[in-house]
Backbone as CSV, one residue per row, in Angstrom:
resi,resn,N_x,N_y,N_z,CA_x,CA_y,CA_z,C_x,C_y,C_z
1,MET,77.224,10.304,-65.365,78.136,11.524,-64.718,79.613,10.808,-64.825
2,ASP,80.481,11.573,-65.307,81.927,10.805,-65.677,82.569,11.053,-64.352
3,VAL,83.839,10.466,-64.273,84.619,10.303,-63.183,85.077,11.530,-62.650
4,SER,85.421,12.590,-63.446,85.969,13.830,-62.921,84.849,14.610,-62.259
5,THR,83.736,14.429,-62.814,82.439,15.199,-62.014,82.300,14.645,-60.692
6,THR,82.373,13.259,-60.707,82.162,12.609,-59.400,83.158,12.981,-58.481
7,SER,84.391,12.855,-58.800,85.552,13.382,-58.078,85.491,14.774,-57.417
8,LYS,84.908,15.826,-58.156,84.960,17.149,-58.042,83.824,17.035,-56.867
9,ALA,82.691,16.434,-57.110,81.429,16.607,-56.261,81.862,15.899,-54.887
10,SER,82.577,14.959,-54.875,83.144,14.314,-53.637,84.038,15.417,-52.865
11,SER,85.022,16.011,-53.646,85.848,16.941,-53.011,85.140,18.202,-52.473
12,GLU,83.952,18.610,-53.012,83.137,19.692,-52.370,82.452,19.187,-51.037
13,VAL,81.994,17.926,-50.994,81.328,17.344,-49.842,82.337,17.393,-48.772
14,ARG,83.414,16.734,-49.014,84.605,16.697,-48.099,84.993,18.161,-47.468
15,ALA,85.170,19.137,-48.304,85.315,20.471,-47.910,84.350,21.090,-46.928
16,LYS,83.068,20.879,-47.457,81.864,21.383,-46.558,81.972,20.663,-45.277
17,LEU,82.221,19.186,-45.251,82.209,18.545,-44.071,83.355,19.021,-43.149
18,LYS,84.431,19.303,-43.675,85.560,19.653,-42.786,85.410,21.218,-42.219
19,SER,84.700,21.838,-43.199,84.354,23.269,-42.487,83.397,23.100,-41.402
20,TYR,82.428,22.285,-41.547,81.300,22.021,-40.581,81.966,21.547,-39.260
21,ILE,82.934,20.498,-39.431,83.498,19.949,-38.131,84.353,21.085,-37.493
22,HIS,85.183,21.999,-38.371,85.865,23.047,-37.777,85.079,24.017,-36.878
23,VAL,83.823,24.342,-37.429,83.091,25.274,-36.827,82.432,24.682,-35.322
24,LYS,82.112,23.474,-35.605,81.472,22.663,-34.510,82.597,22.665,-33.323
25,GLN,83.818,22.419,-33.628,84.794,22.273,-32.577,85.095,23.661,-31.989
26,LYS,84.985,24.665,-32.790,85.392,25.948,-32.456,84.304,26.481,-31.378
27,LEU,82.898,26.150,-31.705,81.872,26.585,-30.784,81.862,25.678,-29.536
28,LYS,82.617,24.345,-29.583,82.611,23.558,-28.425,83.803,24.237,-27.418
29,VAL,84.751,24.636,-28.195,85.790,25.237,-27.253,85.196,26.615,-26.713
30,MET,84.463,27.411,-27.340,83.930,28.654,-27.001,83.002,28.411,-25.689
31,LYS,82.203,27.347,-25.892,81.397,27.003,-24.800,82.133,26.455,-23.657
32,LYS,83.274,25.874,-23.810,83.908,25.371,-22.597,84.398,26.432,-21.950
33,ARG,84.935,27.571,-22.628,85.471,28.756,-22.025,84.501,29.616,-21.392
34,GLY,83.388,29.357,-21.442,82.160,30.127,-21.058,81.799,31.301,-21.832
35,ARG,82.189,31.350,-23.135,81.780,32.398,-24.022,80.686,31.963,-24.821
36,PRO,79.731,32.963,-24.998,78.470,32.523,-25.762,78.883,32.435,-27.311
37,ALA,78.140,31.636,-28.077,78.312,31.826,-29.515,77.824,33.147,-29.988
38,LYS,78.577,33.642,-31.049,78.326,35.007,-31.638,77.021,35.153,-32.291
39,ASN,76.205,34.207,-32.482,74.895,34.182,-32.989,73.900,34.358,-31.935
40,ILE,74.251,34.432,-30.652,73.285,34.545,-29.620,73.170,36.038,-29.250
41,THR,72.033,36.674,-29.256,71.793,38.013,-29.096,71.343,38.261,-27.695
42,HIS,71.638,39.455,-27.168,71.138,39.755,-25.658,69.717,40.150,-25.655
43,VAL,68.896,39.626,-25.027,67.525,40.024,-24.845,67.362,40.830,-23.657
44,PRO,67.074,42.090,-23.739,67.030,43.077,-22.629,65.967,42.738,-21.795
45,SER,66.041,42.881,-20.419,65.130,42.507,-19.451,64.171,43.972,-19.445
46,LEU,62.821,43.554,-19.081,61.710,44.468,-19.028,61.907,45.071,-17.525
47,ILE,62.432,46.407,-17.303,62.599,46.831,-15.928,61.576,47.813,-15.632
48,ASP,61.166,47.693,-14.314,60.135,48.520,-13.888,60.820,49.494,-12.989
49,PHE,60.673,50.766,-13.552,61.480,51.937,-12.935,60.489,52.762,-11.996
50,SER,59.473,52.119,-11.558,58.400,52.664,-10.686,59.192,53.083,-9.184
51,GLN,60.302,52.423,-8.793,60.876,52.948,-7.509,61.626,54.175,-7.738
52,ILE,61.870,54.754,-8.834,62.439,56.096,-8.943,61.471,57.026,-8.046
53,THR,62.369,57.767,-7.322,61.656,58.730,-6.299,62.263,60.040,-6.159
54,GLN,61.580,61.021,-5.623,62.171,62.230,-5.298,62.613,62.326,-4.095
55,LEU,63.853,62.924,-3.900,64.620,62.780,-2.463,63.720,63.341,-1.433
56,ASN,63.053,64.413,-1.782,62.265,65.201,-0.581,61.068,64.473,-0.225
57,LEU,60.837,63.355,-0.867,59.756,62.428,-0.705,59.894,61.292,-0.019
58,LEU,61.103,60.822,0.159,61.722,59.674,0.875,60.896,59.491,2.238
59,ASN,60.272,58.155,2.410,59.729,58.023,3.559,60.474,56.922,4.384
60,ILE,61.221,57.309,5.234,62.149,56.401,6.016,61.439,56.267,7.561
61,ASP,61.490,54.988,7.919,61.109,54.749,9.307,62.107,55.369,10.360
62,GLN,61.540,56.056,11.328,62.354,56.698,12.206,63.241,55.730,12.987
63,ARG,62.778,54.613,13.243,63.664,53.471,13.788,64.887,53.313,13.125
64,MET,64.861,53.373,11.872,66.154,53.153,11.091,67.154,54.246,11.203
65,LEU,66.676,55.253,11.827,67.614,56.520,12.133,68.222,56.516,13.462
66,GLN,67.978,55.555,14.223,68.414,55.441,15.575,69.902,54.901,15.629
67,THR,70.562,55.255,16.614,72.009,54.671,16.876,72.145,54.006,18.085
68,MET,72.751,52.786,18.021,72.871,51.885,18.965,74.351,52.176,19.716
69,LYS,74.055,52.472,20.971,75.383,53.012,21.819,75.811,51.804,22.764
70,SER,77.088,51.582,22.858,77.588,50.746,23.712,78.154,51.245,25.132
71,GLY,78.244,52.613,25.053,78.836,53.166,26.379,80.316,53.245,26.352
72,LEU,81.031,52.734,25.399,82.339,52.514,25.560,82.931,53.676,24.684
73,ALA,84.068,53.980,25.064,84.838,55.335,24.591,84.864,55.090,22.958
74,ILE,84.986,54.005,22.428,85.117,53.782,21.051,83.897,54.007,20.233
75,ASP,82.852,54.343,20.893,81.580,54.708,20.134,81.830,55.974,19.178
76,GLU,82.651,56.728,19.705,82.880,58.216,18.808,83.650,57.684,17.564
77,LEU,84.152,56.618,17.350,84.804,56.111,16.111,83.883,55.763,15.048
78,PHE,82.833,55.074,15.255,81.833,54.530,14.445,81.043,55.494,13.692
79,SER,80.605,56.677,14.401,79.531,57.541,13.740,79.744,58.992,14.575
80,GLU,79.274,59.685,13.867,79.135,61.388,14.308,78.288,61.301,15.681
81,GLU,77.253,60.464,15.720,76.445,60.625,16.822,77.120,59.613,18.035
82,GLY,77.967,58.732,17.730,78.508,57.927,18.724,77.877,56.795,18.807
83,GLY,78.386,55.641,18.434,77.679,54.349,18.413,77.379,53.769,16.830
84,ILE,76.687,52.597,16.791,76.393,52.094,15.503,75.101,52.397,14.987
85,PRO,75.014,53.032,13.939,73.577,53.358,13.363,72.874,52.239,13.047
86,CYS,71.647,52.139,13.163,70.758,51.004,12.784,70.756,50.873,11.246
87,ALA,70.621,49.757,10.678,70.592,49.580,9.206,71.728,49.828,8.534
88,SER,73.049,49.815,9.312,74.186,49.937,8.511,75.293,48.727,8.756
89,ASN,76.242,48.679,7.670,77.041,47.524,7.492,78.529,47.988,7.803
90,TYR,79.264,47.314,8.704,80.711,47.483,8.827,81.420,46.260,8.573
91,MET,82.529,46.440,7.788,83.462,45.491,7.345,84.695,45.837,8.096
92,VAL,85.304,44.728,8.726,86.540,44.933,9.861,87.535,43.922,9.178
93,ILE,88.780,44.448,8.953,89.948,43.702,8.603,91.147,43.970,9.504
94,GLY,92.051,43.199,9.636,93.135,43.483,10.549,94.247,42.379,10.575
95,ASP,95.451,42.824,11.130,96.336,41.842,11.287,96.050,40.571,12.124
96,PRO,96.791,39.495,11.899,96.364,38.388,12.855,96.676,38.545,14.282
97,GLY,95.898,38.282,15.214,96.197,38.277,16.537,96.014,39.806,17.012
98,VAL,95.509,40.767,16.236,95.370,41.988,16.774,94.170,42.452,17.653
99,GLY,93.231,41.174,17.731,92.170,41.369,18.507,90.814,41.693,17.955
100,LYS,90.754,41.571,16.703,89.401,41.834,16.023,88.097,41.180,16.714
101,THR,88.145,39.879,16.887,87.026,39.248,17.540,86.898,39.717,18.919
102,THR,87.965,40.063,19.748,87.707,40.320,21.008,87.109,41.726,21.156
103,VAL,87.745,42.745,20.429,87.127,44.052,20.544,85.524,44.194,20.086
104,LEU,85.393,43.526,18.912,84.002,43.489,18.275,82.946,42.849,19.524
105,LEU,83.466,41.840,19.968,82.528,41.012,20.876,82.299,41.951,21.967
106,ASP,83.355,42.733,22.375,83.062,43.667,23.617,82.175,44.734,23.249
107,ILE,82.159,45.269,22.079,81.136,46.284,21.649,79.816,45.755,21.595
108,LEU,79.807,44.248,21.042,78.292,43.708,20.921,77.741,43.453,22.409
109,ALA,78.623,43.004,23.146,78.179,42.849,24.577,77.838,44.135,25.522
110,ALA,78.610,45.125,25.238,78.266,46.295,25.773,77.065,46.983,25.262
111,THR,76.760,46.868,23.946,75.594,47.419,23.204,74.275,46.551,23.882
112,GLN,74.436,45.219,24.105,73.313,44.395,24.625,73.077,44.850,26.194
113,ASN,74.207,45.074,26.779,73.935,45.321,28.192,73.357,46.654,28.425
114,LYS,73.804,47.673,27.678,73.374,48.959,27.732,71.774,49.082,27.577
115,ASP,71.360,48.363,26.507,69.736,48.410,26.345,69.414,46.951,26.179
116,LYS,68.787,46.508,27.142,68.308,45.231,27.303,67.270,44.820,26.205
117,GLN,66.671,45.917,25.621,65.618,45.560,24.590,66.317,45.239,23.203
118,ARG,67.620,45.492,23.150,68.193,45.137,21.858,68.366,43.730,21.804
119,LYS,68.335,43.070,20.555,68.691,41.812,20.319,69.971,41.732,19.493
120,CYS,70.830,41.195,20.181,72.400,40.836,19.478,72.786,39.480,19.311
121,LEU,73.540,39.232,18.154,73.711,37.892,17.892,75.139,37.873,17.263
122,PHE,75.789,36.764,17.835,77.240,36.490,17.256,77.246,35.222,16.302
123,ILE,77.499,35.357,15.386,77.547,33.988,14.102,79.047,33.739,14.213
124,SER,79.230,32.515,14.768,80.847,32.324,14.802,81.028,31.026,13.773
125,GLY,81.975,31.453,12.890,82.320,30.390,11.816,83.750,30.090,11.898
126,GLU,84.436,30.686,12.877,85.983,30.561,13.040,86.152,29.649,14.376
127,MET,85.510,30.005,15.270,85.716,29.379,16.587,84.434,28.425,17.053
128,GLY,84.697,27.298,17.771,83.773,26.525,18.247,83.457,26.726,19.719
129,ARG,82.803,25.788,20.437,82.252,26.082,21.710,83.320,26.016,22.705
130,LYS,84.393,25.233,22.573,85.506,25.184,23.597,86.490,26.453,23.633
131,GLN,86.630,26.927,22.322,87.480,28.324,22.267,86.580,29.494,22.860
132,MET,85.365,29.493,22.608,84.594,30.594,23.174,84.313,30.395,24.513
133,PHE,84.381,29.249,25.052,84.320,29.010,26.617,85.402,29.716,27.310
134,LYS,86.516,29.337,26.693,87.785,30.101,27.227,87.713,31.600,27.137
135,TYR,87.202,32.070,26.117,87.148,33.597,25.826,86.219,34.017,26.980
136,THR,85.113,33.525,27.194,84.161,33.954,28.345,84.810,33.938,29.699
137,GLU,85.716,33.012,29.697,86.403,32.841,31.054,87.280,34.103,31.309
138,ARG,87.862,34.486,30.301,88.709,35.586,30.319,87.916,36.984,30.303
139,PHE,86.844,37.001,29.558,85.757,38.326,29.461,84.467,37.874,29.852
140,PRO,84.188,37.808,31.052,82.833,37.430,31.550,81.553,38.120,30.981
141,GLN,81.878,39.529,30.326,80.806,40.146,29.810,80.282,39.632,28.393
142,PHE,81.053,38.751,27.874,80.858,38.143,26.557,79.580,36.984,26.951
143,GLY,79.511,36.463,28.082,78.770,35.310,28.479,77.264,35.498,28.202
144,TRP,76.727,36.759,27.922,75.235,36.766,27.604,75.092,36.993,26.207
145,ILE,75.919,36.880,25.441,75.700,37.152,24.052,75.136,35.690,23.247
146,LYS,73.993,35.844,22.592,73.375,34.811,22.033,74.520,34.542,20.710
147,THR,74.799,33.198,20.665,75.796,32.923,19.826,75.243,31.722,18.902
148,LEU,75.629,31.577,17.581,75.231,30.585,16.748,76.645,30.139,16.163
149,PHE,76.870,28.806,16.558,78.168,28.191,16.124,77.813,27.394,14.759
150,MET,78.441,27.906,13.777,78.207,27.169,12.331,78.491,25.937,12.340
151,ALA,79.455,25.439,13.263,79.976,24.128,13.156,78.753,23.055,13.875
152,ASP,77.717,23.786,14.535,76.602,22.904,14.985,75.561,22.407,14.014
153,TYR,75.842,23.296,12.720,74.722,23.201,11.772,75.428,22.624,10.289
154,LEU,76.504,21.893,10.471,77.157,21.404,9.224,76.241,20.455,8.430
155,GLU,74.985,19.892,8.924,74.395,18.902,8.080,73.457,19.752,7.242
156,TYR,73.291,21.094,7.555,72.234,22.005,6.774,73.237,22.674,5.844
157,ASN,72.469,23.400,4.813,72.982,24.221,3.963,73.239,25.679,4.551
158,THR,74.461,26.013,4.391,74.838,27.407,5.204,73.956,28.501,4.689
159,LYS,73.505,28.573,3.622,72.669,29.545,3.123,71.328,29.476,3.882
160,ASP,70.836,28.360,4.066,69.565,28.126,4.959,69.777,28.628,6.290
161,VAL,70.811,28.261,6.907,71.118,28.408,8.379,71.341,29.941,8.405
162,VAL,71.875,30.672,7.764,72.186,32.154,7.793,70.886,32.826,7.642
163,GLU,70.267,32.489,6.668,68.976,33.240,6.113,67.777,33.148,7.209
164,GLN,67.776,31.928,7.858,66.795,31.532,8.780,66.858,32.022,10.188
165,VAL,68.190,32.057,10.432,68.526,32.704,11.848,68.399,34.217,11.786
166,LEU,68.834,34.869,10.622,68.604,36.367,10.428,67.146,36.698,10.348
167,ALA,66.348,35.953,9.801,64.913,36.059,9.557,64.148,36.267,11.108
168,GLN,64.673,35.811,12.137,64.170,36.011,13.583,64.157,37.334,13.855
169,GLY,65.212,38.254,13.218,65.071,39.570,13.605,66.006,40.068,14.648
170,TRP,67.080,40.812,14.257,68.251,41.035,15.376,68.556,42.610,15.043
171,ASP,69.123,43.269,16.118,69.341,44.636,16.063,70.757,44.747,15.487
172,LEU,71.588,43.942,16.123,73.101,44.027,15.761,73.662,42.447,15.782
173,VAL,74.389,42.362,14.465,74.821,41.066,14.377,76.368,41.157,14.029
174,LEU,77.152,40.262,14.692,78.558,40.156,14.429,78.839,38.778,13.684
175,ILE,79.484,38.952,12.665,79.789,37.604,11.743,81.366,37.389,11.720
176,ASP,81.725,36.303,12.203,83.282,36.163,12.219,83.554,34.690,11.687
177,SER,83.784,34.654,10.236,84.296,35.613,9.497,83.191,35.510,8.372
178,ALA,83.040,36.779,7.578,82.396,36.794,6.195,82.904,35.861,5.360
179,ALA,84.155,35.672,5.316,84.895,34.574,4.358,84.298,33.324,4.589
180,GLU,84.340,32.747,5.939,83.794,31.529,6.244,82.424,31.294,5.856
181,VAL,81.484,32.282,6.104,80.016,32.193,5.449,79.973,32.043,4.083
182,ILE,80.723,32.906,3.293,80.623,33.017,1.788,81.252,31.662,1.361
183,ASP,82.314,31.182,1.856,82.949,29.914,1.290,81.972,28.749,1.606
184,GLY,81.179,28.776,2.779,80.311,27.789,3.090,79.110,27.649,2.138
185,VAL,78.683,28.927,1.799,77.588,28.968,0.711,78.012,28.550,-0.592
186,ARG,79.321,28.950,-0.926,79.816,28.481,-2.335,79.699,27.118,-2.348
187,ASP,80.276,26.479,-1.352,80.496,24.967,-1.397,79.406,24.129,-1.350
188,ASP,78.221,24.691,-0.611,77.005,23.950,-0.283,76.108,24.126,-1.533
189,ASN,76.225,25.315,-2.424,75.354,25.466,-3.463,76.055,25.448,-4.922
190,ASN,77.371,24.991,-4.688,78.174,25.020,-6.030,78.198,26.341,-6.871
191,TRP,78.333,27.402,-6.028,78.322,28.601,-6.632,79.834,29.231,-6.970
192,ASP,79.976,30.049,-7.650,81.396,30.886,-7.723,81.387,31.960,-6.654
193,ARG,82.432,32.476,-6.571,82.592,33.509,-5.411,81.752,34.785,-5.547
194,LYS,81.661,35.260,-7.093,80.829,36.335,-7.324,79.498,36.078,-6.931
195,THR,78.737,34.877,-7.215,77.492,34.774,-6.695,77.306,34.671,-5.226
196,ALA,78.229,33.950,-4.577,78.159,34.009,-3.133,78.357,35.259,-2.484
197,GLU,79.312,35.985,-3.098,79.353,37.394,-2.400,78.232,38.195,-2.687
198,GLY,77.570,38.103,-3.753,76.293,38.792,-4.191,75.263,38.406,-3.129
199,TRP,74.931,37.095,-2.943,74.095,36.718,-1.775,74.363,37.262,-0.643
200,PHE,75.640,37.312,-0.047,75.985,37.849,1.250,75.545,39.410,1.444
201,VAL,75.779,40.186,0.458,75.367,41.489,0.401,73.901,41.570,0.403
202,ASP,73.353,40.759,-0.189,71.871,40.939,-0.539,71.084,40.567,0.786
203,VAL,71.516,39.679,1.431,71.110,39.027,2.739,71.281,40.146,3.811
204,CYS,72.337,40.865,3.874,72.559,42.049,4.831,71.569,43.134,4.459
205,LEU,71.662,43.533,3.166,70.739,44.601,2.828,69.087,44.359,3.161
206,LYS,68.623,43.064,2.824,67.392,42.728,3.273,67.108,42.875,4.657
207,ASN,68.092,42.668,5.513,67.776,42.676,6.874,67.997,44.101,7.407
208,ASN,68.824,44.946,6.798,68.835,46.452,7.026,67.508,47.064,6.822
209,LYS,66.821,46.503,5.864,65.474,47.141,5.564,64.230,46.632,6.427
210,GLY,64.521,45.638,7.352,63.794,45.255,8.383,62.730,44.030,7.680
211,GLU,63.343,43.417,6.788,62.570,42.281,6.265,62.829,41.090,6.910
212,ASN,62.404,41.068,8.318,62.546,39.900,9.169,61.257,39.898,9.952
213,ILE,61.213,38.843,10.853,59.839,38.578,11.560,59.679,39.944,12.531
214,ASP,60.668,40.301,13.315,60.522,41.307,14.294,60.740,42.667,13.654
215,ARG,60.779,42.904,12.342,60.886,44.119,11.753,62.034,44.921,12.352
216,LYS,63.219,44.224,12.710,64.485,44.857,13.169,65.300,45.428,11.917
217,PHE,65.585,46.644,11.974,66.550,47.284,11.127,67.941,46.897,11.284
218,THR,68.375,45.721,11.154,69.683,45.065,11.478,70.821,45.802,10.958
219,SER,71.848,45.934,11.772,73.175,46.366,11.505,74.081,45.246,11.567
220,PHE,75.033,45.229,10.821,76.243,44.051,10.626,77.510,44.630,11.021
221,LEU,78.241,43.678,11.941,79.605,43.953,11.939,80.328,42.640,11.546
222,ALA,81.012,42.709,10.346,81.617,41.555,9.610,83.035,41.501,9.474
223,ILE,83.599,40.642,10.391,85.148,40.454,10.207,85.504,39.623,8.880
224,GLN,86.545,40.285,8.117,86.848,39.665,7.036,88.322,39.180,6.990
225,GLN,88.768,38.297,6.427,90.032,37.656,6.368,91.023,38.743,5.644
226,VAL,92.245,38.573,5.512,93.202,39.212,4.823,94.310,38.374,4.399
227,THR,94.934,38.890,3.229,96.050,38.090,2.745,97.165,38.127,3.560
228,LYS,98.366,37.372,3.345,99.625,37.681,4.082,100.183,39.117,3.994
229,GLN,99.742,39.776,2.913,100.403,41.166,2.977,99.240,42.016,3.654
230,GLY,98.296,41.480,4.328,97.519,42.323,4.987,96.280,42.959,4.201
231,GLU,96.131,42.500,2.813,95.099,43.111,1.902,93.787,42.378,2.086
232,PHE,92.765,43.062,1.786,91.288,42.655,2.020,91.125,41.357,0.985
233,VAL,90.409,40.404,1.593,90.164,39.286,0.635,88.720,39.352,0.114
234,GLY,88.530,39.433,-1.204,87.236,39.682,-1.511,87.134,40.651,-2.799
235,SER,85.956,40.669,-3.499,85.922,41.613,-4.533,85.826,42.901,-4.001
236,ASN,85.953,44.091,-5.144,85.673,45.586,-4.681,84.302,45.754,-4.403
237,LYS,83.473,45.008,-5.284,81.910,45.095,-5.136,81.490,44.832,-3.543
238,LEU,82.089,43.725,-3.130,81.828,43.415,-1.685,82.275,44.597,-0.707
239,LYS,83.477,44.935,-0.986,83.920,46.137,-0.166,83.100,47.278,-0.273
240,HIS,82.933,47.908,-1.438,82.078,49.191,-1.740,80.686,49.106,-1.242
241,LEU,80.024,47.839,-1.274,78.593,47.821,-0.825,78.413,47.924,0.694
242,PHE,79.527,48.110,1.419,79.411,48.131,2.930,79.602,49.603,3.314
243,ASP,79.158,50.139,4.267,79.028,51.474,4.589,80.182,51.945,5.299
244,ALA,81.002,50.952,5.747,82.467,51.327,6.320,83.283,50.288,6.104
245,MET,84.612,50.604,6.099,85.668,49.534,6.123,86.711,50.057,7.147
246,GLY,86.731,49.107,8.268,87.559,49.235,9.348,88.784,48.439,9.313
247,GLU,89.837,49.115,10.039,91.061,48.412,9.944,91.530,48.255,11.455
248,MET,91.998,47.106,11.964,92.694,47.118,13.194,94.127,46.646,12.885
249,ARG,94.971,47.401,13.326,96.379,47.442,12.970,97.456,47.562,14.108
250,ARG,98.839,47.194,13.994,99.729,47.550,14.952,100.549,48.649,14.418
251,GLU,101.053,49.646,15.297,101.995,50.502,14.881,103.231,50.052,14.307
252,SER,103.710,48.870,15.025,104.853,48.209,14.477,104.952,46.662,15.032
253,GLU,105.750,46.053,14.489,105.810,44.500,14.964,106.847,44.483,16.225
254,ARG,107.557,45.555,16.473,108.431,45.435,17.708,107.633,45.427,18.970
255,ASP,107.900,44.496,19.905,107.269,44.402,21.155,105.777,44.464,21.090
256,GLY,105.296,43.872,19.986,103.870,43.693,19.752,103.354,44.861,19.054
257,GLY,103.965,46.080,19.213,103.392,47.306,18.795,102.144,47.907,19.448
258,LYS,101.864,49.243,19.280,100.536,49.740,19.819,99.571,49.314,18.730
259,THR,98.437,48.908,19.143,97.223,48.546,18.510,96.405,49.590,18.311
260,TYR,95.877,49.709,17.159,94.776,50.868,16.761,93.601,50.249,16.014
261,PHE,92.450,51.130,16.013,91.505,50.799,15.164,91.243,52.196,14.365
262,THR,90.898,52.081,12.983,90.862,53.117,12.054,89.907,52.913,10.962
263,PHE,89.225,53.824,10.428,88.329,53.593,9.296,89.016,54.428,8.053
264,SER,89.197,53.515,7.070,89.633,54.047,5.880,88.532,54.567,4.972
265,LYS,87.385,54.074,5.248,86.046,54.436,4.596,85.004,54.475,5.755
266,ASN,84.078,55.365,5.699,83.081,55.377,6.884,82.107,56.426,6.503
267,ARG,80.869,56.042,5.977,79.747,57.053,5.486,79.050,57.680,6.866
268,ASN,79.288,56.977,7.948,78.661,57.433,9.168,79.448,58.362,9.991
269,GLY,80.909,58.417,9.745,81.610,59.096,10.691,83.073,59.401,10.096
270,ASN,84.029,59.601,11.001,85.308,60.170,10.580,86.112,58.988,9.892
271,VAL,86.923,59.399,8.998,88.112,58.552,8.462,89.434,58.962,8.792
272,GLY,90.403,58.003,8.897,91.718,58.500,9.129,92.007,58.700,10.544
273,MET,91.198,58.623,11.593,91.401,58.660,12.937,91.737,57.397,13.712
274,LYS,92.830,57.374,14.359,93.381,56.160,15.087,92.844,56.194,16.379
275,PHE,92.105,55.130,16.750,91.860,54.941,18.196,92.425,53.674,18.669
276,GLY,93.318,54.044,19.678,94.091,53.014,20.373,93.268,52.213,21.231
277,TYR,93.883,50.870,21.463,93.117,50.079,22.396,94.115,49.075,22.956
278,GLU,94.077,48.364,24.041,95.091,47.258,24.660,94.306,46.325,25.103
279,LEU,94.930,45.112,24.841,94.249,43.827,25.301,95.235,43.338,26.574
280,SER,94.547,42.990,27.492,95.420,42.323,28.624,94.753,41.001,28.930
281,ASN,95.031,40.162,29.765,94.453,38.845,30.151,93.022,38.813,30.206
282,ASN,92.492,39.835,30.934,90.891,39.653,31.110,90.445,41.219,31.025
283,GLU,91.044,42.008,30.408,90.504,43.589,30.147,90.980,44.068,28.856
284,ILE,89.990,44.898,28.346,90.277,45.793,27.206,90.297,47.079,27.527
285,THR,91.210,47.932,27.246,91.450,49.368,27.495,91.365,50.125,26.356
286,TYR,90.616,51.190,26.153,90.547,51.988,25.042,91.237,53.287,25.561
287,GLY,92.048,53.689,24.513,92.947,54.791,24.934,92.808,56.167,24.233
288,TYR,93.621,56.276,23.180,93.777,57.760,22.676,93.030,57.756,21.408
289,VAL,92.690,59.009,20.866,92.125,59.306,19.491,93.120,60.170,18.987
290,GLU,93.766,59.961,17.792,94.445,60.974,17.079,94.284,60.866,15.698
291,GLU,94.463,61.917,14.833,94.317,62.041,13.601,95.509,61.811,12.725
292,GLU,95.337,60.867,11.762,96.484,60.298,10.951,97.043,61.672,10.214
293,ALA,98.372,61.626,10.012,98.970,62.698,9.152,98.393,62.593,7.811
294,GLY,97.880,63.852,7.226,97.471,63.990,6.011,95.935,63.555,5.751
295,ALA,95.350,63.248,6.910,93.976,62.714,6.859,92.858,63.921,6.642
């Protein structure tokens, strides 16, 4: 083989090697960005559609159709029947210091006191024992509420704690806040937010269906954090998969403003209706109901 032929062959080898290195580097970058290589094809799942049913053949347990009443005037805001329907999920957001935890604890305590057969639970991720002790001094009716302090279980995986306590079976559960639980699950399992939010929705839906020891069709009141602009923190999927989206606001910042509770979405009752309330040192007063303009 002459020199020119050898040189040409070497050039071709170098070109192929260069091309191979370029492709390999490109695939490495794509993998780093989380994008699949183009030669990977989607393999469809084999889906069982046996759950498709005819609406007039739906078989619903009658206990799932019951409504839990607190006896407070605010019951009429939550549903047409007055009270919180079993197997339903309410997400509540609001301005800082507007009384989200206080009002929802009052509803939880009143529901428990009205029907002693109901099992109610408060999952506290925001406050510890000392803060809740002070709360109970101000509002003695809170004293009988069964409470799980997440701070007491830091050595355990948040996912396990929540799943196992809910598995005991509860009628009504207040979670303060959803963000604290979701963030705890993310950190403990190295999940992204989408996965953790999906788990949160799934665990609520599972207990809605009575998949727990006592076969309770659990309803959830979940307080969610907001941004500085007062906007909901979380994905639209998380928002849409809840039956209702409640907002606790002030009419204005001047002199503290009038506080009110309203629903921007509620599959069980009215939307756009403002229900006023007022907090004092040791009392919660529920006042007026009025329709928002244009609602």
